[in-house]
MDAnalysis code that builds the backbone (N, CA, C; Angstrom):
import MDAnalysis as mda
import numpy as np

u = mda.Universe.empty(552, n_residues=184, atom_resindex=np.repeat(np.arange(184), 3), trajectory=True)
u.add_TopologyAttr("name", ["N", "CA", "C"] * 184)
u.add_TopologyAttr("resid", np.arange(1, 185))
u.add_TopologyAttr("resname", ["MET", "THR", "LEU", "GLU", "THR", "GLU", "ARG", "LEU", "ILE", "LEU", "ARG", "PRO", "TRP", "GLU", "GLU", "SER", "ASP", "ALA", "GLU", "ALA", "CYS", "TYR", "GLN", "TYR", "ALA", "ARG", "ASP", "PRO", "LEU", "VAL", "GLY", "PRO", "ALA", "ALA", "GLY", "TRP", "PRO", "ALA", "HIS", "THR", "SER", "VAL", "GLU", "ASN", "SER", "ARG", "GLN", "VAL", "ILE", "ARG", "GLU", "PHE", "LEU", "MET", "VAL", "PRO", "GLU", "THR", "TYR", "ALA", "ILE", "VAL", "LEU", "LYS", "GLU", "THR", "GLY", "LEU", "PRO", "VAL", "GLY", "SER", "ILE", "GLY", "LEU", "HIS", "HIS", "ASN", "ASP", "LEU", "ALA", "LYS", "GLU", "ALA", "ASN", "GLU", "ALA", "GLU", "LEU", "GLY", "TYR", "TRP", "ILE", "GLY", "VAL", "PRO", "TYR", "TRP", "GLY", "ARG", "GLY", "LEU", "VAL", "PRO", "GLU", "ALA", "ALA", "LYS", "GLU", "VAL", "LEU", "ARG", "HIS", "ALA", "PHE", "GLU", "ASP", "LEU", "LYS", "LEU", "ILE", "ARG", "VAL", "TRP", "CYS", "ALA", "TYR", "TYR", "ASP", "GLY", "ASN", "THR", "LYS", "SER", "LYS", "ARG", "VAL", "GLN", "GLU", "LYS", "LEU", "GLY", "PHE", "THR", "HIS", "GLN", "TRP", "THR", "THR", "GLU", "SER", "VAL", "PRO", "VAL", "PRO", "GLN", "MET", "GLY", "GLU", "ILE", "ARG", "LYS", "GLY", "HIS", "VAL", "ASN", "LEU", "MET", "THR", "ARG", "ASP", "GLU", "TRP", "LEU", "ARG", "ILE", "SER", "LYS", "GLU", "LYS", "SER", "GLU", "GLN", "GLU"])
u.atoms.positions = np.array([
    [131.004, 132.384, 98.272],
    [129.691, 131.877, 98.623],
    [129.105, 131.118, 97.441],
    [128.395, 130.066, 97.741],
    [127.710, 129.262, 96.733],
    [126.222, 129.250, 97.058],
    [125.410, 129.415, 96.021],
    [123.956, 129.351, 96.148],
    [123.488, 128.159, 95.325],
    [122.309, 127.646, 95.654],
    [121.835, 126.447, 94.958],
    [120.339, 126.557, 94.677],
    [119.949, 126.025, 93.525],
    [118.540, 125.914, 93.168],
    [118.284, 124.452, 92.799],
    [117.095, 124.168, 92.326],
    [116.769, 122.793, 91.949],
    [117.719, 122.236, 90.899],
    [118.024, 123.042, 89.864],
    [118.848, 122.550, 88.758],
    [120.248, 123.151, 88.679],
    [120.508, 124.152, 89.534],
    [121.724, 124.948, 89.362],
    [122.555, 125.084, 90.626],
    [123.826, 125.272, 90.421],
    [124.738, 125.723, 91.465],
    [125.256, 127.077, 90.996],
    [125.163, 128.065, 91.834],
    [125.677, 129.395, 91.541],
    [126.915, 129.563, 92.412],
    [128.076, 129.611, 91.768],
    [129.330, 129.639, 92.510],
    [130.263, 130.689, 91.911],
    [131.287, 131.077, 92.668],
    [132.244, 132.049, 92.115],
    [132.925, 131.502, 90.860],
    [133.236, 132.420, 89.950],
    [133.974, 132.054, 88.740],
    [135.410, 131.703, 89.103],
    [136.012, 130.827, 88.306],
    [137.410, 130.433, 88.452],
    [138.078, 130.552, 87.086],
    [139.358, 130.828, 87.079],
    [140.072, 130.926, 85.799],
    [139.939, 129.641, 84.988],
    [139.822, 128.517, 85.677],
    [139.692, 127.232, 84.978],
    [138.360, 127.098, 84.226],
    [137.447, 128.055, 84.405],
    [136.172, 128.064, 83.681],
    [136.294, 128.697, 82.296],
    [137.493, 129.119, 81.916],
    [137.664, 129.894, 80.682],
    [137.150, 129.168, 79.442],
    [137.422, 127.879, 79.296],
    [136.964, 127.157, 78.101],
    [135.449, 127.089, 78.032],
    [134.813, 126.790, 79.166],
    [133.344, 126.725, 79.196],
    [132.747, 128.110, 78.940],
    [133.346, 129.128, 79.528],
    [132.863, 130.502, 79.315],
    [132.948, 130.856, 77.830],
    [134.100, 130.590, 77.224],
    [134.302, 130.915, 75.811],
    [133.301, 130.191, 74.917],
    [132.980, 128.954, 75.254],
    [132.049, 128.167, 74.444],
    [130.737, 128.917, 74.222],
    [130.275, 129.660, 75.234],
    [128.996, 130.361, 75.131],
    [129.152, 131.864, 74.874],
    [130.193, 132.483, 75.454],
    [130.362, 133.927, 75.335],
    [130.906, 134.355, 73.976],
    [131.354, 133.405, 73.163],
    [131.820, 133.750, 71.809],
    [130.656, 133.955, 70.843],
    [129.481, 133.494, 71.213],
    [128.314, 133.592, 70.335],
    [127.879, 135.052, 70.209],
    [127.774, 135.588, 68.990],
    [127.389, 136.993, 68.820],
    [125.951, 137.302, 69.264],
    [125.165, 136.280, 69.558],
    [123.812, 136.524, 70.061],
    [123.805, 136.799, 71.568],
    [124.906, 136.520, 72.269],
    [124.937, 136.615, 73.732],
    [125.413, 137.986, 74.196],
    [126.699, 138.261, 74.074],
    [127.277, 139.486, 74.626],
    [126.754, 140.785, 74.036],
    [126.755, 140.923, 72.714],
    [126.321, 142.193, 72.140],
    [124.922, 142.640, 72.585],
    [123.997, 141.709, 72.784],
    [122.655, 142.081, 73.257],
    [122.719, 142.688, 74.657],
    [123.735, 142.245, 75.444],
    [123.898, 142.737, 76.813],
    [124.876, 143.916, 76.895],
    [125.497, 144.270, 75.777],
    [126.369, 145.435, 75.771],
    [127.856, 145.149, 75.851],
    [128.254, 143.904, 75.591],
    [129.689, 143.581, 75.575],
    [129.993, 142.721, 74.353],
    [131.228, 142.841, 73.834],
    [131.565, 142.099, 72.611],
    [131.710, 140.599, 72.849],
    [131.417, 139.845, 71.817],
    [131.615, 138.393, 71.870],
    [133.083, 138.108, 72.172],
    [133.306, 137.091, 72.984],
    [134.683, 136.722, 73.323],
    [135.378, 136.171, 72.083],
    [136.677, 136.441, 71.985],
    [137.429, 136.092, 70.775],
    [138.322, 134.872, 70.932],
    [138.548, 134.417, 72.177],
    [139.419, 133.257, 72.410],
    [139.233, 132.782, 73.846],
    [139.760, 131.615, 74.144],
    [139.734, 131.113, 75.520],
    [140.502, 132.076, 76.415],
    [141.626, 132.605, 75.904],
    [142.423, 133.547, 76.708],
    [141.642, 134.836, 76.968],
    [140.868, 135.296, 75.988],
    [140.016, 136.466, 76.184],
    [138.998, 136.189, 77.284],
    [138.391, 135.001, 77.268],
    [137.447, 134.625, 78.322],
    [138.142, 134.573, 79.678],
    [139.358, 134.050, 79.716],
    [140.105, 133.983, 80.975],
    [140.353, 135.399, 81.524],
    [140.687, 136.318, 80.632],
    [140.926, 137.704, 81.036],
    [139.632, 138.341, 81.565],
    [138.511, 138.101, 80.891],
    [137.218, 138.632, 81.345],
    [136.861, 138.040, 82.706],
    [137.106, 136.759, 82.880],
    [136.844, 136.119, 84.177],
    [137.670, 136.810, 85.261],
    [138.968, 136.993, 85.009],
    [139.850, 137.631, 86.000],
    [139.424, 139.063, 86.309],
    [139.109, 139.830, 85.276],
    [138.871, 141.270, 85.450],
    [137.442, 141.621, 85.843],
    [136.473, 140.844, 85.380],
    [135.077, 141.243, 85.577],
    [134.218, 140.239, 86.337],
    [134.507, 138.957, 86.202],
    [133.618, 137.948, 86.778],
    [134.080, 137.429, 88.141],
    [135.370, 137.521, 88.427],
    [135.874, 137.070, 89.728],
    [135.782, 138.211, 90.739],
    [134.569, 138.686, 90.939],
    [134.308, 139.781, 91.877],
    [133.196, 139.341, 92.821],
    [133.109, 139.979, 93.982],
    [132.052, 139.593, 94.930],
    [130.658, 139.658, 94.304],
    [129.835, 138.688, 94.677],
    [128.428, 138.598, 94.269],
    [128.221, 138.365, 92.776],
    [129.229, 137.841, 92.085],
    [129.076, 137.414, 90.694],
    [129.297, 135.906, 90.657],
    [128.361, 135.216, 90.028],
    [128.320, 133.754, 90.085],
    [128.294, 133.134, 88.693],
    [129.024, 132.021, 88.544],
    [128.871, 131.180, 87.364],
    [127.567, 130.413, 87.536],
    [126.760, 130.358, 86.495],
    [125.544, 129.538, 86.502],
    [125.965, 128.151, 86.037],
    [126.007, 127.206, 86.966],
    [126.519, 125.867, 86.700],
    [125.368, 124.857, 86.735],
    [125.252, 124.068, 85.683],
    [124.242, 123.013, 85.645],
    [124.662, 121.892, 86.585],
    [123.768, 121.497, 87.474],
    [124.078, 120.378, 88.370],
    [124.387, 119.111, 87.584],
    [123.667, 118.897, 86.467],
    [123.821, 117.656, 85.715],
    [125.184, 117.517, 85.044],
    [125.867, 118.657, 84.748],
    [127.170, 118.570, 84.068],
    [128.318, 119.116, 84.914],
    [128.013, 119.985, 85.869],
    [129.057, 120.624, 86.665],
    [129.800, 121.719, 85.925],
    [129.284, 122.128, 84.757],
    [129.957, 123.150, 83.946],
    [129.156, 124.442, 83.890],
    [129.849, 125.586, 83.872],
    [129.142, 126.861, 83.762],
    [128.580, 127.074, 82.363],
    [127.357, 127.625, 82.319],
    [126.701, 127.923, 81.040],
    [126.296, 129.391, 80.948],
    [126.598, 130.173, 81.989],
    [126.249, 131.581, 81.999],
    [126.742, 132.233, 83.269],
    [126.286, 133.464, 83.486],
    [126.729, 134.235, 84.646],
    [125.579, 135.079, 85.174],
    [125.617, 135.330, 86.488],
    [124.615, 136.183, 87.113],
    [125.276, 136.874, 88.296],
    [124.877, 138.104, 88.539],
    [125.498, 138.789, 89.662],
    [124.790, 140.064, 90.060],
    [125.184, 140.536, 91.223],
    [124.709, 141.806, 91.774],
    [125.872, 142.781, 91.716],
    [125.642, 143.936, 91.093],
    [126.715, 144.892, 90.858],
    [126.323, 146.267, 91.389],
    [127.324, 147.035, 91.759],
    [127.120, 148.437, 92.123],
    [127.643, 149.279, 90.964],
    [126.779, 150.139, 90.446],
    [127.151, 150.950, 89.288],
    [126.304, 152.219, 89.257],
    [126.113, 152.779, 88.072],
    [125.375, 154.041, 87.975],
    [123.906, 153.919, 88.369],
    [123.293, 152.751, 88.218],
    [121.905, 152.579, 88.664],
    [121.843, 152.343, 90.173],
    [122.771, 151.553, 90.677],
    [122.791, 151.187, 92.092],
    [123.898, 151.974, 92.790],
    [123.561, 153.172, 93.184],
    [124.559, 154.073, 93.758],
    [124.739, 153.879, 95.259],
    [123.692, 153.452, 95.943],
    [123.721, 153.328, 97.397],
    [124.216, 151.942, 97.805],
    [124.749, 151.841, 99.012],
    [125.278, 150.569, 99.520],
    [124.180, 149.519, 99.697],
    [122.930, 149.964, 99.893],
    [121.832, 149.023, 100.149],
    [121.027, 148.699, 98.886],
    [121.655, 148.846, 97.721],
    [121.014, 148.480, 96.468],
    [122.062, 147.933, 95.505],
    [121.588, 147.236, 94.480],
    [122.490, 146.647, 93.483],
    [121.747, 146.534, 92.159],
    [122.499, 146.261, 91.101],
    [121.901, 145.964, 89.802],
    [122.132, 144.493, 89.503],
    [121.091, 143.813, 89.073],
    [121.159, 142.415, 88.678],
    [121.541, 142.347, 87.210],
    [122.577, 141.577, 86.921],
    [122.994, 141.344, 85.542],
    [123.127, 139.856, 85.303],
    [122.917, 139.417, 84.059],
    [122.968, 137.988, 83.763],
    [123.137, 137.756, 82.275],
    [123.629, 136.583, 81.943],
    [123.636, 136.077, 80.563],
    [123.714, 134.557, 80.636],
    [123.277, 133.926, 79.563],
    [123.345, 132.468, 79.501],
    [123.559, 132.056, 78.043],
    [124.238, 130.935, 77.845],
    [124.515, 130.445, 76.496],
    [123.245, 130.127, 75.725],
    [123.306, 130.362, 74.419],
    [122.146, 130.171, 73.535],
    [121.493, 128.792, 73.670],
    [122.259, 127.688, 73.794],
    [121.588, 126.381, 73.900],
    [120.667, 126.265, 75.122],
    [120.809, 127.181, 76.069],
    [120.015, 127.111, 77.303],
    [118.918, 128.168, 77.371],
    [118.748, 128.913, 76.292],
    [117.664, 129.893, 76.238],
    [116.323, 129.168, 76.282],
    [115.357, 129.795, 76.924],
    [113.995, 129.274, 76.940],
    [113.760, 128.114, 77.889],
    [114.710, 127.794, 78.739],
    [114.553, 126.678, 79.677],
    [114.243, 127.133, 81.104],
    [114.113, 128.451, 81.291],
    [113.796, 128.966, 82.621],
    [114.973, 128.975, 83.590],
    [116.189, 128.796, 83.084],
    [117.354, 128.740, 83.966],
    [117.719, 130.108, 84.537],
    [117.653, 131.169, 83.720],
    [117.981, 132.498, 84.248],
    [116.948, 132.936, 85.289],
    [115.634, 132.794, 85.050],
    [114.694, 133.134, 86.126],
    [114.934, 132.308, 87.391],
    [115.264, 131.033, 87.230],
    [115.540, 130.179, 88.393],
    [116.746, 130.704, 89.174],
    [117.814, 131.023, 88.461],
    [119.011, 131.567, 89.113],
    [118.711, 132.930, 89.734],
    [117.985, 133.766, 89.000],
    [117.705, 135.121, 89.481],
    [116.831, 135.113, 90.729],
    [115.880, 134.208, 90.818],
    [115.044, 134.124, 92.025],
    [115.908, 133.860, 93.249],
    [116.893, 132.970, 93.112],
    [117.776, 132.674, 94.241],
    [118.697, 133.856, 94.551],
    [119.191, 134.524, 93.529],
    [120.052, 135.699, 93.745],
    [119.244, 136.829, 94.389],
    [118.001, 136.993, 93.989],
    [117.147, 138.019, 94.621],
    [116.857, 137.655, 96.076],
    [116.607, 136.382, 96.339],
    [116.410, 135.963, 97.726],
    [117.649, 136.313, 98.549],
    [118.790, 135.984, 98.022],
    [120.062, 136.284, 98.678],
    [120.220, 137.801, 98.881],
    [119.880, 138.573, 97.857],
    [120.010, 140.033, 97.935],
    [119.162, 140.618, 99.053],
    [117.904, 140.195, 99.116],
    [116.983, 140.796, 100.079],
    [117.071, 140.179, 101.470],
    [117.297, 138.872, 101.557],
    [117.357, 138.220, 102.874],
    [118.744, 138.290, 103.501],
    [119.762, 137.882, 102.759],
    [121.110, 137.789, 103.323],
    [121.851, 139.123, 103.311],
    [121.797, 139.829, 102.186],
    [122.525, 141.089, 102.053],
    [121.726, 142.287, 102.559],
    [120.422, 142.077, 102.813],
    [119.549, 143.128, 103.351],
    [119.453, 144.352, 102.433],
    [119.496, 144.112, 101.120],
    [119.322, 145.207, 100.165],
    [117.870, 145.666, 100.183],
    [117.651, 146.918, 99.824],
    [116.273, 147.417, 99.771],
    [115.774, 147.600, 98.336],
    [116.726, 147.672, 97.373],
    [116.356, 147.823, 95.962],
    [117.322, 147.033, 95.088],
    [116.768, 146.367, 94.072],
    [117.586, 145.741, 93.038],
    [117.082, 146.254, 91.692],
    [117.985, 146.867, 90.957],
    [117.698, 147.387, 89.631],
    [118.011, 146.325, 88.585],
    [117.412, 146.439, 87.425],
    [117.714, 145.551, 86.312],
    [117.389, 146.327, 85.038],
    [118.205, 146.198, 84.022],
    [117.988, 146.959, 82.796],
    [118.242, 146.081, 81.584],
    [117.743, 146.528, 80.452],
    [118.014, 145.836, 79.193],
    [117.964, 146.845, 78.068],
    [118.658, 146.531, 76.991],
    [118.643, 147.392, 75.813],
    [117.468, 147.020, 74.926],
    [116.952, 148.023, 74.234],
    [115.842, 147.835, 73.322],
    [116.154, 146.681, 72.364],
    [115.202, 145.804, 72.172],
    [115.377, 144.668, 71.279],
    [115.799, 143.391, 71.985],
    [116.264, 143.495, 73.232],
    [116.659, 142.299, 73.983],
    [115.408, 141.740, 74.669],
    [114.553, 141.129, 73.863],
    [113.261, 140.656, 74.363],
    [113.408, 139.534, 75.389],
    [114.481, 138.750, 75.289],
    [114.677, 137.666, 76.258],
    [114.947, 138.225, 77.655],
    [115.776, 139.239, 77.732],
    [116.074, 139.860, 79.027],
    [114.832, 140.575, 79.570],
    [114.111, 141.231, 78.685],
    [112.862, 141.885, 79.097],
    [111.907, 140.864, 79.708],
    [111.773, 139.717, 79.056],
    [110.855, 138.669, 79.529],
    [111.283, 138.115, 80.889],
    [112.576, 137.916, 81.095],
    [113.071, 137.447, 82.392],
    [112.652, 138.432, 83.487],
    [112.853, 139.714, 83.224],
    [112.535, 140.730, 84.230],
    [111.034, 140.788, 84.518],
    [110.229, 140.609, 83.491],
    [108.779, 140.565, 83.699],
    [108.389, 139.357, 84.547],
    [108.949, 138.186, 84.222],
    [108.642, 136.961, 84.987],
    [109.000, 137.113, 86.459],
    [110.091, 137.811, 86.731],
    [110.559, 137.977, 88.104],
    [109.732, 138.977, 88.892],
    [109.015, 139.858, 88.188],
    [108.187, 140.849, 88.870],
    [108.792, 142.233, 88.964],
    [109.837, 142.501, 88.187],
    [110.403, 143.850, 88.156],
    [109.384, 144.820, 87.549],
    [109.400, 146.063, 87.988],
    [108.486, 147.068, 87.444],
    [109.277, 148.137, 86.696],
    [108.733, 148.524, 85.545],
    [109.391, 149.514, 84.685],
    [109.471, 150.856, 85.399],
    [110.647, 151.480, 85.326],
    [110.859, 152.784, 85.944],
    [110.992, 153.890, 84.903],
    [111.831, 153.669, 83.902],
    [111.994, 154.656, 82.848],
    [112.704, 154.043, 81.647],
    [112.595, 154.765, 80.526],
    [113.292, 154.424, 79.291],
    [114.144, 155.613, 78.910],
    [115.380, 155.356, 78.492],
    [116.287, 156.412, 78.055],
    [116.606, 156.177, 76.588],
    [116.425, 157.204, 75.786],
    [116.610, 157.072, 74.340],
    [118.070, 156.909, 73.928],
    [118.998, 157.549, 74.633],
    [120.401, 157.567, 74.199],
    [121.332, 157.127, 75.313],
    [121.504, 155.818, 75.432],
    [122.375, 155.260, 76.461],
    [123.700, 154.858, 75.812],
    [124.827, 155.412, 76.290],
    [126.114, 154.973, 75.745],
    [126.391, 153.506, 76.111],
    [126.889, 152.748, 75.148],
    [127.294, 151.362, 75.368],
    [128.781, 151.321, 75.017],
    [129.635, 151.716, 75.982],
    [131.059, 151.931, 75.682],
    [131.782, 150.723, 75.079],
    [131.509, 149.512, 75.591],
    [132.230, 148.344, 75.072],
    [131.871, 148.031, 73.620],
    [130.713, 148.531, 73.187],
    [130.288, 148.276, 71.814],
    [130.452, 149.519, 70.930],
    [130.793, 150.666, 71.549],
    [130.941, 151.902, 70.790],
    [129.645, 152.361, 70.161],
    [128.541, 152.155, 70.878],
    [127.207, 152.466, 70.337],
    [126.400, 153.299, 71.328],
    [125.310, 153.830, 70.804],
    [124.280, 154.485, 71.609],
    [123.008, 153.670, 71.387],
    [122.335, 153.289, 72.478],
    [121.115, 152.481, 72.366],
    [120.014, 153.048, 73.250],
    [118.816, 152.548, 73.015],
    [117.680, 152.829, 73.892],
    [117.712, 151.813, 75.026],
    [117.587, 152.298, 76.265],
    [117.650, 151.413, 77.414],
    [116.412, 151.499, 78.281],
    [116.044, 150.377, 78.884],
    [114.873, 150.282, 79.753],
    [115.342, 149.869, 81.146],
    [114.876, 150.594, 82.156],
    [115.308, 150.356, 83.532],
    [114.118, 149.885, 84.360],
    [114.338, 148.798, 85.091],
    [113.308, 148.210, 85.948],
    [113.830, 148.105, 87.373],
    [112.899, 147.928, 88.313],
    [113.252, 147.915, 89.725],
    [112.410, 146.895, 90.481],
    [113.034, 146.293, 91.487],
    [112.300, 145.502, 92.461],
    [112.765, 145.971, 93.838],
    [111.803, 146.300, 94.689],
    [112.131, 146.677, 96.063],
    [111.990, 145.455, 96.961],
    [112.555, 145.556, 98.152],
    [112.418, 144.451, 99.106],
    [110.937, 144.193, 99.393],
    [110.136, 145.256, 99.558],
    [108.710, 145.084, 99.837],
    [108.002, 144.342, 98.703],
    [108.329, 144.691, 97.454],
    [107.723, 143.986, 96.320],
    [108.149, 142.522, 96.312],
    [109.420, 142.250, 96.599],
    [109.916, 140.886, 96.633],
    [109.206, 140.087, 97.731],
    [109.032, 140.698, 98.904],
    [108.322, 140.020, 99.995],
    [106.884, 139.694, 99.595],
    [106.211, 140.646, 98.929],
    [104.842, 140.424, 98.483],
    [104.770, 139.279, 97.468],
    [105.671, 139.287, 96.485],
    [105.699, 138.237, 95.467],
    [105.987, 136.894, 96.113],
    [106.941, 136.847, 97.036],
    [107.298, 135.599, 97.727],
    [106.137, 135.065, 98.544],
    [105.425, 135.972, 99.209],
    [104.277, 135.566, 100.029],
    [103.173, 134.990, 99.149],
    [102.875, 135.676, 98.034],
    [101.840, 135.196, 97.115],
    [102.200, 133.818, 96.562],
    [103.473, 133.627, 96.218],
    [103.905, 132.343, 95.679],
    [103.760, 131.232, 96.708],
    [104.151, 131.494, 97.963],
    [104.047, 130.451, 98.999],
    [102.586, 130.138, 99.335],
    [101.692, 131.120, 99.210],
    [100.268, 130.873, 99.459],
    [99.659, 130.013, 98.351],
    [100.207, 130.104, 97.140],
    [99.693, 129.315, 96.020],
    [100.161, 127.864, 96.092],
    [101.252, 127.619, 96.806],
    [101.807, 126.262, 96.850],
    [101.161, 125.398, 97.885],
])
């Protein structure tokens, strides 16, 4: 499935995206903040694409102007999203694209897809302490804080961190969408 916004195409990852993925995922400011190590080579990126990104409901964030992926966004089932009618939203984007509103733009479309097409009732989103960019994205989208955990294992990094968990329900999304359409 492919989703589209004003500036973006959200499409499934392909192994041929490995070079573009590596260009951004090798930056130590990207992965470690989200709990995964910086990519070490194009082949490492290709392996991550095969094992983790080429899964249902995970999308390459592709700029319409270049046709190249600059990040990733997806809906995942994990320890936060245990039920079939809920998911966790995860995302990252390359440093050159920080502060341009691309992740909120992509996330709004993924949330629309989650609540309208997939009929989910809850979407969770979390960030580690200090990841102010991810926190800000979640605030802009309208997620509400649920809890903070002092000691969250981050297995890929071999660390323990403080984690913050946020939630958006279908009802909250409908309310936010209605308010936005009334303002336009």
